[in-house]
N, C-alpha and C positions, 0 to 999 in steps of 0.2 A: 814785471817779471814774466818771462816767457816759460810757459809750461805746455803740456800736451793738450790742455783745454783751449788755449787761445792760439796755438800754432798748428792746428790740424791741417791747414793747406800746405804746410811745409813738410809733412810727414807722409812717407809712402806706406800706406796701410797694407798693401799687397805687393810683394816682391816676386818678380818672375825670374826664373833661372834662365841662363843662356843655353842650357842643354835640354834636349828632349828626352823624355823618359822612354826606355825601351823595355818590352816585356821579356821575361826569361823563357826561352823556347826549349823544347825538348830536342835532344840530339837525334839526328836522323841516322839510321843504321842500315835499313833494308836495301838501299840502293847498292851497297857494297857487295851484296850477295847475288846480284843479277849480272848475267852475261850480256852486256850491252852490245848490240849489233851496230857496227859502224860502216857497213856496206849497203846502205839504204839511200842512195842518192835521189831516187824518184820512184813513182808508182805507189800502189797501195798494198802489194803483196810481195813477201820476201820468201824465197824457197831455198832450203838447205838440203842438198842430196846426202844420202847416207849409204854406207857399204856394210853388208852383213858380215858374219863370221865365216872363217874357213872351216872345213870339216875334214876328217881323216877317214880313210878306208883301209880295210885289210889288204895286204899285198903279199904275194908269193913270188919267188924267183921265176923269171922268164914269162911272167904274166903281164898283160898290159896294165898300165897305170890309168886309173879313172880320172878324167879331167872334168871339173864341174865349174859352172859359172857362179860367181859370187852374187848373192842376193843384193838387190839395190832397192832403195826407197827414197822418200823425201818427206821433209817436214815443211809445212807452209805456215807463215805468220802473216796476218792481215791487219792493217791499221783500220780500226773502226771507231776510234775515239780521238777527239781533238780537244785540247784544253787551251784556255787563254786566261790571262790576268792583266787587266788594263786599268789605268787610273788617269785622271786629268786634273789640271788646275788652270784657272783662267789667268790671263795676263794681268788683270787688275789685282787678283789675289797675290800673284807673284811680286807685284810692285809694292803692295802695302804690307805684306806679311814679314815679320821680323825673322821667323824661322823657316822661310821659304827655301833657302839653300839646303838646309838640312833635310827638309821634307822631300824636295825633288830628288836629292841624291839617294834617298832611301827607296825610291820607287823600284829600281831594278833589283836590288837585293831582296826586297820584300816580295816582289812578283816571282822571282826565282824560287824563293822559299815556299811560296804558296803552291807552285807547280810541283816541287819536290815532295811536299807533304802529301799531295794527291798520289804521286807515284809510290810513296812509302805505304800509303793505305792500300793501294792496289796490290802491291807485292805481298804485304802481310796478309791480305785477304785471300790469296790463292789457296791457302789450306782449306778454306770452307767450300771450295768448288768441287771437292771430291764427292763420290757417290755417298749419299746419306746412309748411315748405319753400316757402312762397309769398313772392315778392318784394314783394307788396302794392304793385304799380305803380299810380300815379295820373298820368294824362296822360303816360304813357310813362316816368315816372321812378320807379325803385325806392325804396321806403320801408323796405325791410329788405335789408341787405347785410352782407357780411363785411368787416372791416377789411382794407385793402389793404397794410398794412405787413408787414415781415418777421415771421413767426410770428403773423400776424394782429394786429399791434400797431396801434392807432388812430393815424393821422397827420393832418397838416393837410389833406391831400387828402380825407380822409374827412369832415372838417368841411365842406369846400367842397361835397362831394357831398350831404351832408345838407341844406345850405342850398339847393342847387339843387333837391332833391326837394321841399322845403317851398315854394319859390317856384312850382314847377310845379303844386302843389296849392292855389295862391292863398292861402297862409298869410301874414298880415301880416309884413312884414320888420322888425318891431320887437320888442324884449324877448325875443329868442330865447335859450333856455337849454339847455345841454347837461349832462345828468346822467351823469357818468362816474366811473370808479374813480380814486382819487388818482394811480395810476400813469400814467394817460393825461395828466392835467394836468402831471405831472412831465416826461413825454416831450416835450410841446409846449413847456413853459417852458425846456427845456434845449437846444432847437434853436438852432444858431448863427446862423441867418438868420431867426429869428422876427420881428425888427424890420423885415425887408424885405417881409413878406407884405402885400399890398394889402388883403386882406379880413380882417385880424385883429380887426376890430370886430364879428365875426359874432354875438357874444352873450356871455353870462356862463357860466363853467364852474364847476360845483358839484362 
């Protein structure tokens, strides 16, 4: 009689899948909020000229009109960081490896993802580059402030204040997005009177 005791050589004790396991990655969002410059063919410095605002003067009949030059300026951006993501595999490993096709085909997507994650971190880290302890007030409205809720928990009032600050800075009142910790969204979503808030269309919460 054949059983598992005397037919061990005929049994596969370990079965390998034909698929490779992939990790679940966070969705990248910050790159959609960046104005990507596509006029950078060569060189390390990119210059954007700017034109100032026009002004008005009092005028009376038969008096000469005052002519003024528009103020001009420029913004300069310099490339000072270079990133790379490279991997290799030997010909011997490619020949002997069962999953080599899947592995090699994943190189480019994974390298692209690695670079985009670095960009995401850089973009979201720009907020910390402002002057320490500065409220960054624009037109009298603070653009940096501590949450007003208990234990500095972000509340609906803080969303209203953020929207007020943006409007004072002449930011278009469309497609506003709040990037917050999931705990903030949970706090807002569980408020009993959330449906009664008149400005709950302030934007999208990520």
